[in-house]
N, C-alpha and C positions, 0 to 999 in steps of 0.2 A: 409452589409455595403459596400462590394466591388463587383463590376461587374467583375467576374473572367475571362470573355472572351473578351468582346468588349473594354471596357475602364475602367481599374482599378484605373486610376489616381485620379478622384474625391474622391473615397473611401480612397485612401492612404492619400489624403490631410486632410480628416476628422480625420483619425487616428493620423496623425502628430499633429493636433490641439487638439484633445480631448483625445486620448489614445495612445500616442507614443510607449508604450510597452503594447501590447494588447494580452490578452489570448483568442485565437480563437479555438472554437470547430470545429472539422473536422469529416468527415464520419468515420463509423466503431468504434465509441467511442474513437477516438483519439483527441489530442489537440496539439497546438503549441503556443509559445510565439513569436509574431511578433514585430520586432524592425524596426522603420520606419524613424526616423529623421537622417539627414546626419551625424552629429557629433557622435551620438550614434552608427550608423552603422559603421563608420570608427573605432570607439573604439572597437566595438564588434568583428570586423574582425581581430583584433590583440590581443584580450583578451585571455590569456592562460586558464582562467577559463571557457571559452566556447570551449570545446574540440571537435575534429572531431572523436575521438575514441568512437565507439558505446558501449564500455563496460560501459560508463556512461549514456547510453540511458534509457528512461523510460521502464517499463515492456511491454507496448503495442508493442514496436518494436520487442521484442522476440515473443510475442503472435501472431503477424502477419507473423512470419516466416522469418524475415529479417536476422536472425542468423542461421547458419547451426549447425549440431550436435556437431562439434568440437569447437563451439564458435566463429568461423571466420564469417566474414560478407559476405553475398551474394553480389557480385559485388564490393568488397572492392578494392580501388585504392589509388593512391597518394593523392586523395582528402580526404581520411578518416584516415590519420595518423597525429599525432602530433610529434613535436620534441622529442627525437632525431631521431626517425624512418623516419619522413618526411624529415629532413635535409639530412640524408644519401641517401634516394631514389632520392630526387630532385637533389642532387649533381651528382649522377650517371647518371640520365636521361639528365641532362644539358650537359654532355659530348657528347651525341648524338644529342641533339636538339639545335645545335649551331646557333647563330645569322648569322654567315657566310652562313650556309646551308639554312637558311630561306631567307636571302637577295638574295642568288643565285637563288632562285626560281622565282624572279620577272619577268624575261624575259619569263619563261615558263607560268606563270600566265597570262601574256599579250597575249601570243600565243594562249592559250586555250580560253581566253575571245574573241579574235578576231575571232576564228573559230566559237564560239557559236553565235556571232553577225552576222557573215556571213550567218549562217544557217537561220537567221530570215529574210534575205533580200527577198523582194517580197511579204511578208505576211503583211496583214493589221492589224491583231490583234494576240497577243500571250499571253500565261500565262507566265509571266516573271519568276515565281518560277521554272516552269518546263524547261523553255528555257535557263535560265542563273543562277539564284540564287542557285539552287541545283546542276546542273552538274559541275559548276566551282569548288567549294570547294571539292566535293566528288572526282572529277578527280585529283585534286592537292594532297589530302591526300592519295589517292590510289597510285599515282605515288611516293609520298614521302616515303610511307611505303613499296612499292614494291609489292603491291597486285593487282590482275587483275581488271582493271576498269570495265570489263564486269560484275563483281560481285556487282556493286554499288547498284543495285535495292534491292539485298538481304540486304546489309548494311542499306539502308534506311528503309526497313521494320523492321529490328531488332531494330534500334535505335529509330524509331518512337514508337514502342511498349514500349521501355524502358522509354522514356522521356514524353510520352503523354498518357499512359494508365490511365484509370479512377481509382480512389482510391476505388476499390472494391476487393473482393476476386478473382473475375474473372480477373480483371485488373492486380493484383499482380501475379497471376499464369501466365498470358501472359508475364509479364516482365521477370519472371524467365525462362520461356521457350525460349524467345528471347535471353537472355544472355547465356543460355546453347548452343544454336546454334552458337552464335558469338564466344564463348570461344573455341568450337571445331574447328571452322575455324581458329582462331588465333593460336591455338596449332599446327595445321598442317603447317601453314606458318613458325612458329619458327623452327619446326623440319626440314623443307626443307633447312634451312640456317645453322643450328648449326655446322655441320661438317666442313664447309668451312670458318668459322669465327674465327680469332685468338683473344683471350682476350687481351684487351689493344690496339688493332689496331686503327689507326687514323680514327675517325668517319667520317671526311669529305672525306676520300678516299674510303669509302665503298659504295656499290651501292644503298643502301636504308636504311631507318631509323630502320627497324627491325634488320637488320644486325648490325647497329651501336649500338642498344640497347643491343644486345647479346654481342658485344665486350666491352661495357662500363665497365670499371674496375677502381678500386682505391686501389693500393697496393694489398691486398689479397681479396678485396671485389668485388662482382659482383651481378647483379640482379639474384635472384632465379627464378626458372621456373614460380611459381605462380605470382611473381612480374612482370615478363616479359609479361605474358598473360594479367594481369590487366592493365599494362601500354599501351600495344598496343590496347586493347579494349577501353581504355579511349581516346586515340588519334583518333581512328576511329569515336567515338561518338562525342567528343568535337571538333575534327578537321574539321567537316563539319557543325554540328548543329549550332554552334555559327555564322558562316559566312553566311550560308543560310539565317538566320534571320536578320543578320546585313544588307545584301543586300536587302532583302524583305522589312523589316520595314523601312530602310533608304530611299529606293526609294519611298515607299508609302508616307512617310513624305514629301519628296520633291514635289511629284505630288499633294499633298493636300495643299501645301504652294507655290503657283506659283511665288510669289515675290522672295522667296529664291531659287527656281529652276532657275529663270531667272538670278539672281545674280551669281549663280555658273556657269551657261553656259557662262556668259559674262566674268568671271574671274576664269579660271581653277586653278589658283594659290591658290585659297581658298580651294581646295579639301581636303588636309590633316586635316585642322581645321574643315571643314564641316563634315568629317567622325566622328571626336570626338564629335561634337555637335549632330549628329544623334545617336551616341551611348548613349549620355546622355539623349536625348529627348525620345527615345523609343528603348532602348537597347534589345538585343536578350536574355539576361539572367535576368529574372524578380526577382528571389530570389536566394540567395546563397544556396549551399547544406547545409544540416542540421548541427547544432552544438548542443552539450549537456552540460549542466552545471555540473561542478565538485563540486560545492558548491553553496550556496545561493548567487545570484548576483543581484545587484541593478542598474537599469538604469532608468533615468527620474523619480526617486522617487518610482519606482515599483520594488519590490523584486521578482525575478524569483527563484523558489525553486531549490534545488539540484536535479540532474537527470531529468531535464526538456528538452524537445525538443524545440529548438530555431530556428526561421526563420529570417534571416537578409535580409530585403527587399531592394535590390539594386535599383529597379525602383522607389521606394518611396523616397529614399535618394537623387536620382539625380533630383527630382522635388521639393526639399526643398527650399522654398523662403528665408530661413535664410542662405542658402549657395549660391544660384544662383538667381539674380534678374529676376523677371518675368519668372519663371521656366517653365510655360506652353506655352511659346512663343518659336518657333523655330528660332534661329538666328545663321546662319553659320559663322558670323564674331565674335562671342564671343571669348574673350581670354580664354585660358585653365582654367577650373574651377575644375580640379581634380575629374572628374567623377569616379564612382565606377563600371562602367559597366563590367569591367574585374576583379572585386574584389579589394582587398587591402591586404597588408601584405604578409606573407609567402605563402599564397595560391593564390596569384595573378596569373592570367591565363598564363600558360607557352606558349600557342600558340598565345598570343595577337599580337606579331609582324607580324605573318603570316596572322592573321585575318585582321589586318590593311592594309597590302599589297593587299590582295584580295578585300577588300571593296573599297579601292582607285582605283584600276585598273578596277574593274567591273563597279562602278558607273560613274567614269570619262569617260571610253570608251563608255559606253551606251549613255551618253549625247552627246558625240562628234559624234557618229555614227547616232543616231536618235534624233536630237535636238527637233523634234516636238512631242516627246512621251507624252502621256496623258492617264489617266485612261479610261478604256473602259466601266466602270460601275460607278454608284454613289458610293462615299466613303463608305456609310453605307452598301453597298452590297458586299464589299470585305470580304471574309470569313477568320475568324481567326481560328487557330488551337484550339482545346478544351483546355481551361484553367482548373483551379481547385486548390483545396487547397494543392495538392501534387506536382503540376507542377512547375518546375523552369524555363521552356522555354517560351518565348513570341514570337509568330511568326504567319505567315499566312498559310492558306491552298492553296491559289492561289492568283495571282495578275494579273488580265486581263488588258492589256494595248493596246492602239492603237499606232502604230509606225509612 
């Protein structure tokens, strides 16, 4: 019913119309319940009966090895906790991940972008993913965390294995191996800083975000070692994956809608709203991370049994005609329609302000510097990253453009 790679939107439209809560069979004998209508998606993202805690997961989660021998979850992060644990962790992390720190990065984001655009000068054709969409956010997150930018290709390989591995035994083994390498790297970075960081120190006065996370404290509470590792890992993955695909998907959408491209070039003041519309139209996160039912739950007249795996489909919700008129039309002048590209509720993306800054700076600067930019291949030849029933990311493998 759904084209998992090229264009899932017609399939999602059929689901919204015919089966808005859909029990989908997946590889390796697994299944998930997909929620696709906007109002249901918003409700599900704040429903305490849809837990992030894998202790409520179906048996196949354990059978596939997602839980370790101690019952902890391989790759467990802030995204897989419910209140009160989530409340505590997010509160501590927020002490380091301040809006002031994020806004303070804007000049540096512009500087990095300008350097990348300078490097394109004199070239007729480039892969925009390799030339701009990947190096910008990975450089920013590396500098923010205080890790060597020279290691960015390793991060890219590890995170690609994590978010794009096929849903097979070999793919799952590759995910675990990649996370093991990333965790070892992160652990060493934390150890390098720990002796010189005072608990409770002013986060904005510290040299990088890893140091700020080590210092984050509330009375007697601090992040434990495994919580620090998980949080830095999450920031490295989410801190560039989302923005790579915001820039890639967004630029492709503009290049395939020349009227909207010309409108934006003629009125740069539309840029902030345009980025929100690009997020709604073809956002970088297709599906939210899994949830598990703590009891029988009913949506759209369909009862999802207790201990079920639930997929809340953000991309389907943002194309719901009951929420947005003409949802399949790109319109950068739309008033804000409350898209869910960054989620909703307590798990709303912590890095959304930074992703918006990077998206605005990258797309705006690109169009100013190279106003004649166009696709170098027919749209149908632009290669998408492998999709699939377990993938949450929607993005491109490459984006060939003529400058």
